[in-house]
Structure formats: C-alpha cells, structure tokens
C-alpha positions as CSV (number, residue, x, y, z in Angstrom):
1,M,15.0,-40.0,53.0
2,L,17.5,-41.9,49.5
3,T,16.5,-38.7,47.6
4,D,18.9,-36.6,50.5
5,Y,21.4,-39.5,49.9
6,R,21.9,-38.9,46.6
7,Q,22.0,-35.1,47.1
8,N,24.4,-35.4,50.0
9,L,26.3,-38.1,48.2
10,R,27.1,-35.6,45.5
11,R,28.4,-32.9,47.8
12,F,31.5,-35.8,49.0
13,D,34.9,-35.6,47.4
14,R,36.4,-38.2,44.9
15,D,38.2,-39.8,47.8
16,V,35.3,-40.2,49.8
17,R,33.4,-42.1,46.9
18,L,36.3,-44.0,46.3
19,Y,36.7,-45.4,49.9
20,L,32.8,-45.4,49.5
21,I,33.0,-48.3,46.9
22,S,36.3,-50.1,48.0
23,T,34.4,-50.4,51.6
24,A,31.2,-52.1,49.3
25,L,33.4,-54.5,47.9
26,N,35.4,-55.2,50.8
27,G,31.9,-56.0,52.2
28,F,30.5,-58.2,49.3
29,T,33.7,-60.6,50.0
30,V,34.9,-60.8,53.9
31,D,31.3,-59.7,55.3
32,G,29.4,-62.2,52.8
33,I,31.5,-65.2,51.3
34,A,34.4,-65.0,54.0
35,T,31.9,-65.0,57.2
36,V,29.6,-68.0,55.4
37,L,32.2,-70.3,54.6
38,F,35.4,-69.6,56.6
39,N,34.6,-71.6,59.5
40,I,32.6,-74.5,57.1
41,Y,35.7,-74.6,55.8
42,L,37.9,-75.6,58.8
43,L,34.2,-78.4,60.0
44,R,34.8,-79.8,56.3
45,L,39.1,-80.5,56.9
46,G,37.8,-82.0,60.0
47,Y,38.0,-79.8,63.1
48,G,35.6,-79.1,65.6
49,P,34.7,-76.4,67.7
50,E,37.9,-76.2,70.1
51,F,40.0,-75.4,66.9
52,I,37.7,-73.0,65.0
53,G,37.4,-70.9,68.2
54,L,41.7,-71.0,68.6
55,V,41.0,-69.8,65.0
56,N,39.4,-67.0,65.0
57,A,41.1,-66.3,68.6
58,V,44.4,-65.7,67.2
59,G,43.4,-63.7,64.3
60,A,41.3,-61.6,67.4
61,F,44.7,-61.6,69.5
62,V,46.3,-60.4,66.3
63,M,43.6,-57.8,65.7
64,A,44.3,-56.5,69.5
65,F,47.5,-56.3,69.4
66,S,48.6,-54.7,66.7
67,S,45.5,-52.2,66.8
68,L,47.6,-49.6,68.4
69,P,50.3,-50.1,65.8
70,A,48.2,-49.8,62.8
71,G,47.7,-46.7,64.3
72,T,51.4,-45.4,64.6
73,V,51.4,-46.8,60.6
74,G,48.9,-44.6,59.1
75,Q,50.8,-41.8,61.3
76,R,53.9,-42.3,59.7
77,W,52.5,-43.6,56.4
78,G,49.1,-41.6,56.0
79,T,45.8,-43.6,56.3
80,R,45.7,-43.9,52.3
81,R,48.7,-46.3,52.0
82,A,48.1,-47.6,55.3
83,L,44.5,-48.7,54.0
84,I,46.3,-50.2,50.5
85,A,48.7,-52.2,52.5
86,G,45.8,-53.5,54.6
87,V,43.8,-55.0,51.7
88,G,46.8,-56.4,50.2
89,A,47.9,-58.6,53.2
90,M,43.8,-59.6,53.4
91,T,44.3,-60.8,50.0
92,I,47.3,-62.8,50.5
93,G,46.6,-63.8,53.4
94,Y,42.5,-65.2,52.9
95,G,43.8,-66.5,49.1
96,A,47.1,-68.6,51.5
97,Y,44.2,-70.0,53.4
98,S,41.5,-71.3,51.0
99,L,44.7,-73.9,50.0
100,A,44.8,-75.5,53.4
101,H,43.0,-78.7,51.9
102,F,45.9,-79.4,49.3
103,L,48.1,-79.5,52.5
104,P,49.1,-83.1,54.3
105,T,47.3,-83.1,57.8
106,E,50.7,-82.8,59.9
107,W,51.0,-79.3,58.3
108,Q,47.4,-78.0,58.2
109,M,47.0,-77.0,61.2
110,A,50.5,-73.9,61.2
111,W,49.3,-73.2,57.7
112,I,45.8,-72.1,58.8
113,L,46.9,-70.3,61.6
114,G,50.0,-68.7,60.1
115,T,47.6,-67.1,57.2
116,V,45.0,-66.3,59.7
117,V,47.5,-63.9,61.4
118,L,48.7,-62.2,57.8
119,S,45.1,-61.8,57.1
120,H,44.0,-60.3,60.2
121,L,47.5,-57.9,60.0
122,G,45.6,-56.7,57.1
123,L,42.7,-56.4,58.8
124,T,43.4,-54.3,61.6
125,L,45.5,-52.0,59.1
126,Y,42.2,-51.5,57.1
127,Y,39.6,-51.1,59.8
128,V,41.6,-48.8,61.9
129,N,42.4,-46.4,59.1
130,G,39.6,-46.4,57.8
131,T,37.0,-44.1,59.3
132,P,39.9,-41.5,60.1
133,F,40.8,-40.8,56.8
134,L,36.6,-41.1,56.1
135,M,36.5,-38.3,58.5
136,A,40.0,-36.5,57.4
137,A,38.2,-36.3,53.4
138,T,35.0,-34.5,54.7
139,G,33.3,-32.0,57.0
140,P,32.2,-32.3,60.6
141,S,28.3,-31.7,58.6
142,E,29.0,-34.4,56.4
143,R,30.3,-37.4,58.7
144,S,27.2,-38.9,60.2
145,L,25.8,-39.3,56.2
146,A,29.4,-40.6,55.4
147,V,30.2,-42.7,58.4
148,S,26.1,-43.8,57.7
149,L,27.1,-45.0,54.2
150,Q,29.9,-46.6,55.4
151,V,28.1,-48.7,57.7
152,A,25.8,-49.6,55.1
153,L,27.6,-50.7,52.3
154,A,29.5,-53.1,54.4
155,P,26.1,-55.7,55.0
156,L,24.2,-55.0,51.5
157,A,27.4,-56.1,50.1
158,G,27.7,-59.0,52.3
159,F,24.5,-59.6,51.8
160,A,25.1,-60.5,47.9
161,G,28.6,-61.9,49.4
162,S,26.5,-63.8,51.8
163,L,23.9,-65.4,48.9
164,A,27.2,-66.1,46.9
165,G,28.6,-67.7,49.6
166,G,26.0,-70.1,50.2
167,V,25.8,-71.4,46.7
168,L,29.0,-71.2,45.4
169,P,30.2,-74.9,47.3
170,S,27.3,-76.6,45.6
171,V,28.1,-75.3,42.0
172,I,32.2,-75.3,42.6
173,A,31.4,-79.1,43.8
174,V,29.5,-79.6,40.5
175,M,32.2,-78.4,38.4
176,V,35.0,-80.3,39.6
177,D,33.2,-83.8,40.6
178,T,33.2,-83.8,43.9
179,S,30.7,-84.1,47.3
180,A,29.3,-80.9,48.5
181,N,30.8,-82.0,51.8
182,D,34.3,-82.4,51.1
183,S,36.6,-79.2,52.0
184,A,37.8,-78.5,48.6
185,P,34.3,-76.8,46.5
186,Y,35.0,-74.3,50.2
187,G,38.8,-73.7,49.7
188,Y,38.1,-72.9,45.9
189,A,35.2,-70.7,46.8
190,L,37.2,-68.8,49.6
191,L,40.0,-69.0,46.9
192,L,37.7,-66.4,44.7
193,A,36.5,-64.4,47.8
194,S,40.3,-63.3,48.2
195,V,40.6,-63.0,43.9
196,L,37.2,-60.4,44.4
197,L,39.7,-58.4,46.8
198,I,41.9,-56.7,44.2
199,P,39.2,-54.5,42.3
200,G,39.2,-53.0,45.9
201,L,42.9,-52.8,45.9
202,L,43.1,-51.2,43.1
203,V,40.3,-48.8,43.8
204,L,42.5,-47.6,46.7
205,R,45.6,-46.8,44.9
206,S,43.4,-44.1,42.7
207,T,42.5,-42.3,45.9
208,R,44.9,-39.5,47.5
209,E,46.6,-39.1,50.6
210,V,44.4,-36.5,53.2
211,T,46.7,-35.2,55.7
212,P,45.4,-33.6,59.2
213,E,46.0,-30.3,57.7
214,E,44.1,-30.4,55.5
215,E,40.6,-31.6,57.5
216,K,37.8,-29.2,56.8
217,G,37.4,-26.4,59.4
218,E,39.1,-27.6,62.5
219,S,42.0,-27.5,64.9
220,T,45.0,-29.9,64.3
221,Q,45.9,-29.1,67.6
222,G,45.3,-31.7,70.6
223,G,46.9,-31.2,73.6
224,R,48.0,-34.8,76.3
225,M,46.8,-37.7,74.9
226,P,43.1,-38.5,76.5
227,Y,44.8,-41.7,78.1
228,R,41.5,-42.0,81.1
229,L,38.8,-41.6,78.0
230,I,40.3,-44.0,75.8
231,I,41.1,-46.5,78.3
232,M,37.3,-46.2,79.5
233,L,35.5,-46.7,75.5
234,T,38.5,-49.6,75.2
235,I,36.8,-50.9,78.0
236,V,32.6,-50.7,77.1
237,V,34.2,-52.0,73.4
238,V,35.5,-55.1,74.4
239,L,32.0,-55.8,76.8
240,R,29.8,-54.5,73.5
241,M,30.8,-56.8,71.5
242,A,30.5,-60.0,73.1
243,G,27.1,-60.7,71.6
244,R,28.3,-59.5,68.5
245,V,31.0,-61.8,68.6
246,A,29.3,-64.8,69.9
247,A,26.8,-64.4,67.1
248,R,29.2,-64.0,63.8
249,T,31.6,-66.5,64.4
250,F,29.4,-69.7,65.8
251,F,25.8,-69.0,63.9
252,N,27.0,-70.8,61.2
253,V,28.8,-73.2,63.5
254,Y,25.4,-74.1,65.3
255,L,23.6,-74.6,61.9
256,D,25.6,-76.0,60.8
257,D,26.8,-79.0,63.9
258,D,23.7,-78.6,66.0
259,L,21.1,-77.9,63.2
260,H,22.0,-79.9,60.6
261,V,21.1,-77.1,58.5
262,S,22.3,-76.9,55.3
263,T,24.6,-74.4,54.0
264,V,22.5,-72.9,51.2
265,L,20.4,-71.6,54.0
266,I,23.0,-70.8,56.5
267,G,24.0,-68.3,53.4
268,A,20.3,-67.1,53.2
269,L,19.6,-66.2,56.9
270,S,22.9,-64.2,57.3
271,A,22.1,-62.4,53.5
272,A,18.7,-61.4,55.7
273,G,20.6,-60.1,58.6
274,L,22.7,-58.0,56.3
275,L,20.1,-57.1,53.9
276,V,17.6,-55.9,57.1
277,S,20.5,-53.8,58.3
278,V,21.0,-51.9,55.8
279,P,18.1,-49.2,56.2
280,V,18.2,-49.2,59.7
281,A,21.7,-47.6,59.1
282,L,21.0,-44.9,56.7
283,A,18.0,-44.8,59.2
284,T,20.5,-44.1,61.9
285,P,21.2,-40.3,61.0
286,M,17.3,-39.8,62.1
287,L,17.5,-41.5,64.7
288,V,20.4,-39.7,66.1
289,A,19.4,-36.3,65.7
290,R,16.2,-37.2,67.3
291,W,17.5,-39.6,70.6
292,G,21.2,-38.8,70.7
293,N,24.3,-41.2,70.3
294,R,24.3,-42.2,73.9
295,R,20.7,-43.4,73.5
296,V,21.3,-44.8,70.8
297,I,24.1,-46.6,71.7
298,A,22.8,-48.3,74.9
299,W,19.4,-49.0,73.9
300,G,20.7,-50.8,70.9
301,S,23.7,-52.7,72.4
302,L,21.3,-53.9,75.4
303,G,19.0,-54.7,71.8
304,I,21.5,-57.2,70.9
305,A,21.8,-58.7,73.7
306,L,18.2,-59.9,74.1
307,S,18.3,-60.8,70.3
308,L,21.1,-63.4,71.4
309,L,17.9,-65.0,73.8
310,P,15.9,-66.9,70.7
311,L,19.4,-68.3,69.5
312,A,20.6,-69.4,73.7
313,L,17.0,-70.9,74.4
314,I,15.3,-72.1,71.0
315,P,16.7,-74.5,68.8
316,H,15.0,-74.0,65.7
317,P,16.9,-72.5,62.3
318,G,13.8,-69.6,62.0
319,A,14.8,-68.7,65.8
320,A,17.8,-68.6,65.4
321,G,18.0,-66.5,62.0
322,I,15.8,-64.2,64.2
323,G,18.0,-64.0,66.7
324,Y,20.9,-63.5,64.5
325,M,19.5,-61.2,62.7
326,G,18.7,-58.9,64.9
327,V,22.2,-59.0,66.5
328,T,23.0,-58.1,63.2
329,V,21.3,-55.3,62.7
330,L,20.9,-53.4,66.3
331,F,24.9,-53.8,65.9
332,S,24.2,-52.0,62.2
333,L,22.7,-49.2,64.1
334,T,25.2,-48.7,67.0
335,T,28.5,-49.2,65.1
336,G,27.9,-45.9,63.2
337,P,27.0,-43.4,66.4
338,F,30.0,-45.4,68.1
339,R,32.5,-44.8,65.2
340,L,31.7,-41.2,65.4
341,F,31.4,-40.7,69.6
342,G,34.5,-41.8,70.3
343,L,36.6,-40.1,67.1
344,E,35.2,-36.9,67.6
345,L,35.9,-36.6,71.4
346,V,39.3,-36.4,70.4
347,S,41.0,-34.0,68.0
348,P,42.1,-34.9,64.5
349,R,45.7,-35.1,66.5
350,W,44.4,-38.5,68.6
351,R,41.7,-40.2,65.9
352,L,43.9,-42.8,64.8
353,A,45.2,-43.1,68.9
354,M,41.8,-43.8,69.8
355,S,40.9,-45.5,66.6
356,G,43.5,-48.4,67.5
357,A,42.0,-48.5,70.9
358,M,38.7,-49.1,69.9
359,M,40.0,-51.3,67.6
360,M,42.4,-53.2,70.7
361,G,39.2,-53.2,72.3
362,V,37.4,-55.7,69.5
363,G,40.3,-58.0,68.8
364,L,40.4,-58.4,73.0
365,S,36.8,-59.2,72.6
366,I,37.6,-61.3,69.8
367,T,39.7,-63.0,71.2
368,A,38.4,-63.6,74.5
369,M,34.9,-65.2,73.0
370,T,36.0,-67.2,70.3
371,L,38.8,-69.1,72.3
372,G,36.3,-69.0,74.9
373,G,33.4,-70.1,73.2
374,G,34.4,-72.8,71.3
375,Y,35.5,-75.3,74.7
376,A,32.6,-73.6,76.4
377,I,30.0,-75.1,73.8
378,A,32.8,-78.4,74.0
379,A,32.0,-78.6,77.8
380,L,28.0,-76.9,77.9
381,G,27.3,-76.8,74.5
382,Y,25.3,-73.5,72.7
383,R,22.8,-72.3,74.9
384,A,25.7,-71.4,77.6
385,L,27.5,-69.9,74.9
386,F,25.0,-67.3,73.4
387,L,23.7,-66.8,77.2
388,G,26.8,-65.9,78.8
389,A,27.2,-63.7,75.9
390,A,24.0,-62.0,76.3
391,G,24.9,-60.6,79.8
392,V,28.3,-59.9,79.1
393,S,26.9,-57.6,76.2
394,V,24.5,-55.8,79.0
395,V,27.1,-55.5,81.0
396,G,28.7,-53.3,78.4
397,A,25.3,-51.1,77.9
398,L,25.0,-50.2,81.3
399,L,29.1,-49.3,81.8
400,F,28.7,-46.8,79.0
401,W,25.7,-45.7,80.2
402,A,26.3,-44.9,83.9
403,Y,29.7,-43.2,82.6
404,F,28.6,-41.2,79.5
405,R,25.1,-40.5,80.1
406,V,26.2,-37.0,81.5
407,P,28.7,-34.3,79.7
408,R,32.7,-34.8,81.9
409,G,35.8,-32.8,81.9
410,E,37.7,-35.1,79.5
411,F,34.5,-34.3,76.7
412,R,36.7,-31.9,73.9
413,K,34.0,-29.0,72.9
414,R,32.9,-28.7,69.3
415,S,32.1,-26.2,66.9
416,V,29.1,-28.8,65.8
417,P,26.5,-28.9,69.2
418,G,25.3,-32.8,69.5
419,T,28.0,-33.9,68.7
420,V,28.2,-36.3,71.5
421,S,24.0,-36.1,72.8
C-alpha cells in the first residue's frame, strides 16, 4: 500500500504537494496542540463546563453562519487566496486567545469570545475552500488518493502535536518558575502553536490559483443549484457529527474535570487516537473500492455512536481512551468518502456551495452539542452527554442510508463509474 502511495504521490503536481504540506502543519497545531490545551486553558483560568461549552458554541456558530459566505469568498477571490486569508486569521486569533491570562478578569470573557470568532472565521475559510482547491488541482482518478492523504496527514501531524501539547505546559512551567496548574504555561504553549501556523501560511503563498476552467476532464457547466440534495446532506452532517463533536470537545474536559487525569496522559490518549486513525485513512480507498462510499459512511457513522458507549458507561481513563480512539478512527475513515460523496454529486460550478453547506452543517452540529453539552454536563453529568450524542449519531447514519440507499434523480452522472457507490 505504501509503495502505491509513493508512486501515485509523484503524479501530483506541485500545488497538491504544497497543499498537503500545509495540511500537515495545520494538523500539528490545530488538531494537535490546540485540541489538547484549548479547553484546559479555560479550566485553568477558572471557568467551568458551561462557559467552555459557550466558547466552543460561539466558534461553531461562526463556522455555521460564515460557511456559505466563505464559499462566496472562494468564488470571488479564488480558493488559494481564501486559504491564505484563513490561515492568517487563525494565526492571529489563536495567538490573541493565548494571551487571555494577562488580562483583568472582567475583560477575559469578552476577549476570549472575540478571539474565538476571529480564529473560527479563519478555520471556516480554510475548511470550506480546502477540498475544492484540492479537487480542482487533481483529476478524477487521483482524487480519492489525494483526499485520503489529506485526511491522514492531519491526524498524523496531530499525533505529534498532541504529544507536544501534553508535555509543553509542564516544561514551560519549569522555565517560567510557576505551577503546572497555573494558566500561564497553557497560554504560552498555545501562543507557540499560533506561531507554528506561520510556515503553513508561507507554503500556501507558494501555490498558484487553480480555476474551475482548468479542472481535468470535467465540464464546468452545472445547470441549476441542486437545493434538495444540498439541504439533505447538510441535515445528515448535523446529525452524524454529534458523536464526533461530543468526544472532541469534552473528552479532555471529562478526563481533567471528572477523572482527574494528568495533562500528559490526556495528550498521550489524544495522540494515540490520532495515530491509529492514520493507517485507517490511508486504507480508505481500498475499503471504498470493496464496499462503496455509502456503506463505509453508514457503518462508520454507526461505529462512532457505539464508540461513545465506553465514555458514557465506564468511568475509567482506559475505557475513555478506547472510546475516544474509536470515535477518532471511524471519523477519519468516513471523512474522506463523505467529502467526495457530497462534492462529486454536483458539478464543479456548485462545489464551493456544497462545501459551504456541509461546513455549515458541521458548525450547526458543534453549536448545538457544545452549547447544550456544557449545560447537560452541569445538570445531568458526562454520561448523559455521551449517550445523547450517540443517539443523535445513530439517527444521522440511518437517515443517510435511507435517503441514499438507491440512486436518485438528482445524482449527477459521472464519467468515473462507482463514484457515488
């Protein structure tokens, strides 16, 4: 398998390779260091699950309602410029967020929420325009491999970033002569993460803009916008993301707040989940070739729901780690096929609209789960949160299978057979 990947990697042009490098650099910081430390930093500042849920919900709300405009930005500016603007906003936003511990208490909440808005505007620009840029730079025969590499590189880099995020606060605490339970070491670690986003920005500046007219072997004529299809996929995204959001947002809070696990172990468990997901993402094209996109997406989404059960039912770090790894691995398995499934159902003309709508679904799901999750934890505990998220994910998987189990009239015919199998 690795030999095939190396051989096919040589077929990618320079823009694809540079984009994949930027994906890895962003994965190290956003999926790695920031994911481990973002919420724990708020705990160290003295905030509880309710405010943590609010902060994450605000970021998700921004993503939900800026997703369609982010697609419009990509159409007007070009996806390359949108990606560069996105990483620039992420760099400034995460950097400013990490300085909250310097501010008076009465200013902190407004500062945190403002910086989260900026960083999530950047994330939205990057995520909405990323896959359309990659698809425009590749031909139909290369896409599955390219998207699989995209999905695999982020957790692989995130694995290293998670390990770094687990140990950085302790190392920095010694350097600045303070306690590892103080907020400052976590803020400095997040500041370092924001600085490490800059190389990814420079890499993207070295790419060229790929316009829809340059796409390989495809017509750019798209007819009318397929509203029904876009709306249905957006609803499915909202539902199927619930399990992933609950695990990603509250896993570290649960371990730190409820199970009293060290930050080093939290980072190690997060890193393990990301590492195991890499070979699964790389194997995705073979699984899709054997079972088809729809089966991989449906069964993988059901698996995410089942993986939440150890988190909900067994109050032990080992069980929580296994559950989190299951969610991370199966989300990695289904992410690439789901992106391609949605974007290849429409013509190149409507890909940014579809990508924006799907990202809007992600944002809506995160908003609901993080805002409601924080209050659910305070009122009912972590078990209720994880069980509820599992149930919503099951509904999403069943809806997807029910709607797409047979081809429908709105499916665009493709020159490559089996694309939407």
